[in-house]
N, C-alpha and C positions, 0 to 999 in steps of 0.2 A: 504493500500500500504506500509506504514511504517513497519508494522509487517512482511509483506511478504518479504520486502527487507532484513530485518535483518535475518530472518530465512533461507534465501537463501544463506547465507554466508557459505563458505566451512569450515572455522575454526572460532569458536566463543568462546570467554572466558565466563565462567559462571559468570553472574553478581551477583549471590548469594554467591560467594566465597569472602566475604568482609574482612575476618580477617585471612586468611590462609597464609601459607608459601609454595609456589609452583612456579616452573619454568618449561618451556616446551622445550625439546630438540628434534630436528627433523633431521633425516638423511635418505637418500634414499627414501624420500617421495615426490611424484610429484602430481600435480593437473592437471587433464585432462579436457579440454573443460570448464575451469572456467575463466570467465571474470576477468580482473585485479581488477575491482571494487568490486568483490564478493569473494576475497580470504579470508579476515579476517574481524572480527568485534570485537572491544573492547568496552564493555558497559560502561555506566555512573554509578555513585555510586547508590547503593540501598538506597533509602531515608527512609526505614522502616526496620522492622524485625531485622536481625542480627546486624545492626548498633546500634540500641538502646540497645541491650543486651550486645554486646561486646565492644563497643567503647564509653561508657560514654555519651550516648544520643546525640552523634554527628555522622556524617557519617564516616565510616571506609574508608581507602584509599587503602586497599590491592588489590582491583581489578584494580587499576591504576598502579600497580607495578608488573604485571605478564609479564615477558619477554618470547618471543618465539625465541629460538636460532636455526636458520637454519645453521647447522654445515657445510654442504657441498654444499650449493647453490641449492639443488634440488627443494626447494620450490620457490625460486626466479627465477630459470631458469638461474642462472649465478653463481656468487661467493657467499661465505658465507655472510649471512645477518642477522641482528637482527631486530626483530619487537617489538616495544614498544607501550604501551597504550598512550592515550592522556593525559599524566601528564605534570606538569610544566617544569620538567627537559628536556624532549624531545622537548617541544615547543621552548625552548631557545637555543637548541644545534644545531650548524651548521652541525653536522654529521648526522642529521635526517631530513627526508622529510615527511611532514604531508600529509596523505591521507584522505580526507574528508569522503569518503564512508566507510572507515574502522573505523573512529573515532580513528585513531592510526597513527603510524609513521614507515617508513622504514628507517633503520639506518645502518651505517657502523658497522662492527663487533668489537665494542670497549666497550661492556657493560657487566655487571654482576649483579646478584641479591644479595643484602646485607640483610641478615637475622639477626635480633637482638632479642634475646629471653630472657625471664625471667623464668628460670627453676623452681623457687620456687614461682609460681604465687599464690598459696593458702595462702601464708603468707606475701608476699612482695607487694609493691605498683605497680601500673601500670607504665610503662616506657615511656609513650607517652603523648602528641605529641612531635615531634622532627622535625628538619630541617637538610637536608644533602646538602652540597654545595661544589663544586670543588673550591679549593683555590689556585691551581697552574694552569698555563695556557701554552699550547703549542703555538708555534709561529703561529700567524694568528687566535688564539682563542680570540674572542672579550670579554674583561673583563666586559664590560657593560651588556653582555648577558650571565651571568653565568649559569652553570649547577646547578640548585638549585630546591629543592622541599620539601614539608612538608609531614609528616606522621601522620595519626591518626589511632591508633589501641589499643589493650589492651593485655598486657603481651607479645606481640610479634610485631615486626615491619618488614614489607617487603618493601624494597626500591630498586631503581635502582642506581647503581654506575658506574662510568666510569673508565675502567681499565687503570692502569699506572699513576693515578693521586692521589694527596693528597686531602682528603675531610675533611671538618669541620663538625662534628656532634654535633648539639646543642639541648639539651633537654629543653623543655619549663618549666619544673619543675626540682626539684633536682634529679640527676641521682642516682638510687639505686645501692648498691654494689651487685656484683654477676651476672651482665649481661653478656650473652654469645653472641659472634659474629661469624658469618660464612659467607663466600663469595661463592656463587654458580656461577661458571664460565663455559663457553662452553666446555673447554677441561680439567677442573679439574687439572690444572697444577700449579707447583710452579712458573712458569714464568708469570702467570696471577695474578696480585696483585693490591691492593690499599693501601694507607696509610691513616689511620684515626687519626684525632685530636679530642680529647674529653676533656671537662672541667668538673670538679666536684666542687660543693659547699660544699661537705662534707670535714671537716677539716682533716680527717685521711688520711694518705698517700695512694696513688693508686699504684697498681701493676698488671702485666699481668700474668696469669697462663694458662698452657696447660696441660690437663690430670691431674689436681690437683697439678702440679709442678710450682712453681714460676719461672718466667723468669726474671733474673736480668736486671734492666734498667740502662741506662747511664743518670746520673743526669746533667741537664743543668741549667745555670743561666738564669734570665729573658732576658738578652742581647744576649744570644746565640740561634742559630737556629739548628735544628737537621740536620745532614748530613747522609743520607742513602746510599751514594755512596758505592757500593760493599757490602752493608748490607741488600739487599732485601731478607729476609728470614722470614718465618712464626714466628711471635712473637717478632722480633727485635723491641725494644722500647726505646724512650727517654722521660725523665720526667723533667718538670720544676716544682720543688717542691714548690717554693715560690708563684707560680700562679695556682697550681693544674691543670696543663695541661699535658696531656699524648699523645704522638704520637706512633702509633704502626703499624706494617705491617701485613696485612691479605692477605693470598694467596688462590688460588682456590683448593688446595689439600683437599681431603675429611678429612684428619687428622688435618687440621688447623681450629680447633674450640677453640677460645680464650675466656677467662673469665676475666673481669676487676673487681677487688675487692679493697676494702679499708681495711687497716690494722690498728688496734689500735696501738698507738705509744705515746711516750713522746718526745716533741721537746725541744731542749736545745740550748742555745747560750752561748758559753764560750769565754770570752775575755782574751787574753793572752798578757803578756808583752814581745812582740817580734814583729819585723817587718814581713810583709808578705813574703818578699824576704828570710829572714832567716828561716822562718817557712818551706818554700818549699825546702830549701837547703838539708835537711836531711830526705827526704821521709816524709814530714810533715803530709800528710793525713794518710798514712799507719801507722806511729808511733803513731799518735793521736788515731786512732781507736784501736790499740793494747793496749795502756795505759788505754783507757776507758773500754775496755773489761776486762782487768786484774783487774781494780779497782772494777768493779761490779760483776765479776765472771760470765760473760755471753759470748756466742760465738760472734766472730767478725762479722759474717754475719748478725747479728741483728742491726748493727750500720751502718748508712749511713750518710756521710758528704754531706750536701746540698750545701753549698757555703762557701768560705773563702774570707773575705774582710777586708779593712783597717779600722783603728780607734783603734790603737795598732793593734792587729789581732783578728778579730771576726771569730769564727767557728760556723756556724749553722749546727746542726746534729740532727738526730732522732734515737731513739731506738725503734724498732718495737716489737710488742708483741711476746711472745714465740709461736712458730708454733703449739705446742701441745694444746694451748688454743684456741678453736674455737671462731670465732667472731659471735656468736649467742646471742640472748637475754638472754638465760639461763647462758651463760658463760661470759657475759659482765662484771659482777661484779668481777669475778676472774681476768679477763684481766686488769681491772682498778686497782685493788689492787696490782697486781704484778708490773705494771708500776709505780704506786705511790710509792711503796717501793723502786724501783730503783732510782727514783728521789730524795727521801729523803736520801737514802744512799749516792748518789753523792753529795748532798748539805752538808751532815755531814762531808764527807771527805774533801770537799772544805773549810769548816769553821774551821776544825782542822789544816789546813795548811799542811796536809800530801799528798794532791793531786798535782801531777806534770804531766803535759800534754805536756812536751817538752819545757815549759817556765812557769814562775810564773803565776798563775791564779789571775786575778784582777777583775773579774766579772762573774756572772753566773745567767742565767734566765732559767726557765723551764715552760713548758705548756703541760698539758695532752691533747691528741687528740684522742678521741674515735669515732669509726665508729658509726654515729647516724642513718644510713639508716635502721637498723634492728628494730628501734622503730616506723617507719612510718606505718600507717594503710591505707588500701585500702578503701577509702570512695567514690570511683566512683559509 
């Protein structure tokens, strides 16, 4: 009876599709003479086979994150509806109603599929498992019942996200550099978006790129919060350098495929004999960057001021690697040598007394920060 009931479902998700990236769009599709209980069936995890091969000897969760987008309401017989499997996020979300016969949920049209891919899977480590959680809340959304679920996959993650919300994405192990993010939405529109918050244990600075081009971020201190008001656009991002936290906007446009990378850099702390107020009076940050670039003979866009704080005046800043030096294992030595040379040159100028950064320099610290993700091995 059990097998007969399952096979009698009009639409059934393939339970062997454990590690794939797929979503289903439906328009002008109607079901005739189909009982409500027999519309859909979302299977449970496959306990063998592909899970063992692809997901590190644990169960993949891809089959739990296949959304069915009823774009025009033809499937539901009413308005646009989203159908989700029986995952933890849908279970906790008041916008979804559980249907026992489906082993799934009927939900308000507020969802998207988040695809997280490792394009260099032959060389790089696995990117899972991970947890995705909504961390902002609409009025009436119960914070004790958060939209949260875990992923287990290998080199690619498929998850369900809630449109218009900020999500925290936490990796259970170190996040590799070069991970690609894509949001699959019902209408593939710039108006359909989520904001992702990611944290990296890698000491090297993070940045967002699109089509190979870096998108400049706005650097925040640990006491500041990102303000996306009027800035919802693919790739807009804020970066708390001191805590290695990056916030970025991901939209439903087909062209919005973003890559998060780490850049080799040297971090410096310059202590200046000047008050913070006086430092800022004369375009302090701009003039500071200009003087550092002139001293080292490098372009200004490689220099990022992370924060300015009192104690005389401390300026934390980073000098990122030359863009022409790729951050791969083969070129890691070259990147390190170039950054070390810049650090030594800066220290030599400081010790000679010839370095002027808008005020007398009374202290200098340097730290080389190399992207260590390229050294990881895939031992899954």
